[in-house]
PANUBA-557239 format. One record per residue (C-alpha): y, x, z. Coordinates in nm, 4 decimals. Layout:
BEGIN
+----------+----------+----------+
:       yy :       xx :       zz :
+----------+----------+----------+
:        Y :        X :        Z :
...
+----------+----------+----------+
***
This chain:
BEGIN
+----------+----------+----------+
:       yy :       xx :       zz :
+----------+----------+----------+
:  -0.7258 :   0.1903 :  -1.2476 :
:  -0.7989 :   0.2471 :  -0.8596 :
:  -0.7147 :   0.6069 :  -0.7444 :
:  -0.8027 :   0.6312 :  -0.4172 :
:  -1.0777 :   0.4553 :  -0.2096 :
:  -1.0973 :   0.1486 :  -0.4357 :
:  -0.7502 :   0.0198 :  -0.2838 :
:  -0.4831 :   0.2159 :  -0.4172 :
:  -0.3881 :   0.1525 :  -0.7782 :
:  -0.1431 :   0.2563 :  -1.0120 :
:  -0.0736 :   0.0791 :  -1.3389 :
:   0.2225 :   0.1804 :  -1.5389 :
:   0.3978 :  -0.1514 :  -1.6313 :
:   0.3639 :  -0.2788 :  -1.2419 :
:   0.6429 :  -0.1910 :  -1.0300 :
:   0.7234 :   0.1055 :  -1.2269 :
:   0.4255 :   0.2572 :  -1.2090 :
:   0.4422 :   0.3394 :  -0.8123 :
:   0.1158 :   0.3128 :  -0.6309 :
:   0.0260 :  -0.0840 :  -0.5203 :
:  -0.2433 :  -0.2327 :  -0.3212 :
:  -0.5468 :  -0.3609 :  -0.5057 :
:  -0.3727 :  -0.4691 :  -0.7957 :
:  -0.0986 :  -0.6538 :  -0.6152 :
:   0.2835 :  -0.6147 :  -0.6237 :
:   0.3171 :  -0.4599 :  -0.2945 :
:   0.3299 :  -0.0954 :  -0.2968 :
:   0.2469 :   0.1711 :  -0.0495 :
:   0.6346 :   0.2475 :  -0.0273 :
:   0.6703 :  -0.1458 :   0.0999 :
:   0.4234 :  -0.1097 :   0.3480 :
:   0.5693 :   0.2471 :   0.4614 :
:   0.9202 :   0.0660 :   0.5009 :
:   0.7658 :  -0.2248 :   0.6669 :
:   0.6244 :  -0.0011 :   0.9679 :
:   0.9496 :   0.2440 :   0.9439 :
:   1.1358 :  -0.0841 :   1.0440 :
:   0.9057 :  -0.1306 :   1.3454 :
:   0.6826 :  -0.4054 :   1.1966 :
:   0.3483 :  -0.3710 :   1.3580 :
:   0.0413 :  -0.3937 :   1.1173 :
:  -0.0618 :  -0.7269 :   1.2880 :
:   0.3181 :  -0.8602 :   1.1668 :
:   0.2776 :  -0.7030 :   0.8462 :
:  -0.0733 :  -0.9066 :   0.8324 :
:   0.0857 :  -1.2118 :   0.9361 :
:   0.3357 :  -1.1801 :   0.6728 :
:   0.0975 :  -1.0909 :   0.4072 :
:  -0.2144 :  -1.2383 :   0.4396 :
:  -0.3698 :  -1.1323 :   0.1230 :
:  -0.3243 :  -0.7833 :   0.2852 :
:  -0.6201 :  -0.6454 :   0.5141 :
:  -0.6009 :  -0.4030 :   0.8132 :
:  -0.7998 :  -0.1300 :   0.5703 :
:  -0.5153 :  -0.1770 :   0.3099 :
:  -0.2354 :  -0.1041 :   0.5302 :
:  -0.4015 :   0.1804 :   0.7006 :
:  -0.4901 :   0.3071 :   0.3354 :
:  -0.1418 :   0.2995 :   0.2375 :
:  -0.0516 :   0.4826 :   0.5206 :
:  -0.3099 :   0.7573 :   0.5109 :
:  -0.2515 :   0.7624 :   0.0971 :
:   0.1203 :   0.8632 :   0.1722 :
:   0.0212 :   1.1795 :   0.3090 :
:  -0.1876 :   1.2773 :   0.0353 :
:   0.0129 :   1.1436 :  -0.2496 :
:   0.1073 :   1.4805 :  -0.3780 :
:  -0.2470 :   1.5669 :  -0.3771 :
:  -0.3723 :   1.2769 :  -0.5840 :
+----------+----------+----------+
***
């Protein structure tokens, strides 16, 4: 089920129901942890070529809205 900008999905049986990127197993928390570990967006995209820049930016945006969605 898409819940935010057709990018963030939540499925009860996947990653314990945590918000994921486009039905993948990469959670918004995973992306935030990578950024907190000083990875750049470009480095994340190199490590995870299935992600797009919009996916990473939407995860960051969603993290600020999560309590409201």
